[in-house]
MILUM-56228 format. One record per residue (C-alpha): x, y, z; residue in three letters. Coordinates in steps of 0.25 Angstrom, whole numbers, padded with zeros to 4 digits, always signed. Layout:
N
XYZALA...
This chain:
89
+0265-0048-0076MET+0268-0045-0091ALA+0276-0033-0094LYS+0268-0020-0096LYS+0274-0018-0110ALA+0269-0032-0115TRP+0255-0028-0109ILE+0255-0014-0116GLU+0260-0020-0129ARG+0248-0030-0129ASP+0239-0018-0126LYS+0244-0011-0138LYS+0242-0023-0147ARG+0228-0024-0142ARG+0225-0010-0146ALA+0231-0011-0160LEU+0223-0024-0162VAL+0210-0016-0158LYS+0214-0004-0167LYS+0217-0012-0180TYR+0207-0023-0178ALA+0197-0017-0188PRO+0208-0013-0198LEU+0213-0028-0197ARG+0200-0034-0199ALA+0197-0025-0212GLU+0211-0028-0218LEU+0209-0043-0215LYS+0195-0043-0222ALA+0202-0036-0234LYS+0214-0046-0233ARG+0223-0034-0234ASP+0235-0041-0228TYR+0244-0029-0232ALA+0236-0020-0224GLY+0236-0029-0212LEU+0251-0029-0213ALA+0251-0014-0211GLN+0244-0015-0197ILE+0253-0016-0185PRO+0256-0030-0181ARG+0251-0028-0166ASN+0237-0025-0172ALA+0235-0040-0174SER+0227-0047-0164PRO+0236-0059-0164VAL+0247-0051-0157ARG+0238-0048-0145VAL+0241-0057-0133THR+0232-0061-0122ASN+0237-0055-0109ARG+0232-0057-0094CYS+0225-0044-0090GLN+0231-0044-0076LEU+0246-0048-0078SER+0248-0047-0093GLY+0253-0061-0094ARG+0251-0067-0108ARG+0253-0082-0106HIS+0243-0090-0099ALA+0231-0081-0102TYR+0217-0085-0100LEU+0208-0079-0110ARG+0195-0081-0102LYS+0200-0073-0091PHE+0210-0064-0097GLY+0221-0067-0087VAL+0233-0076-0086SER+0233-0089-0079ARG+0240-0083-0067LEU+0231-0071-0065GLU+0219-0081-0068PHE+0223-0090-0056ARG+0225-0078-0047HIS+0212-0072-0050LEU+0205-0085-0049ALA+0211-0088-0035MET+0206-0075-0030ASN+0192-0077-0035GLY+0193-0066-0045MET+0188-0074-0057ILE+0173-0078-0055PRO+0170-0093-0058GLY+0184-0097-0057VAL+0188-0107-0046THR+0199-0116-0042LYS+0197-0130-0047ALA+0196-0140-0036SER+0191-0155-0036TRP
């Protein structure tokens, strides 16, 4: 489980990205790089990390399912993800 502070920090970044998205797009279209420099750094979409929705883990994140590999395995074994079965041959 990730620390709550890391998860909250990421939530704040996501909110800033959403807030400044139109302004960033406008400044980029104008090629006003001085104006872009005045916007907070955390408003850049690059600074947002993908995190597991259940545990907050950022490594081994599966985009298709929105969870980490550990949580994916746990959910798949319990039959919580439709269409996912354990491979056997």
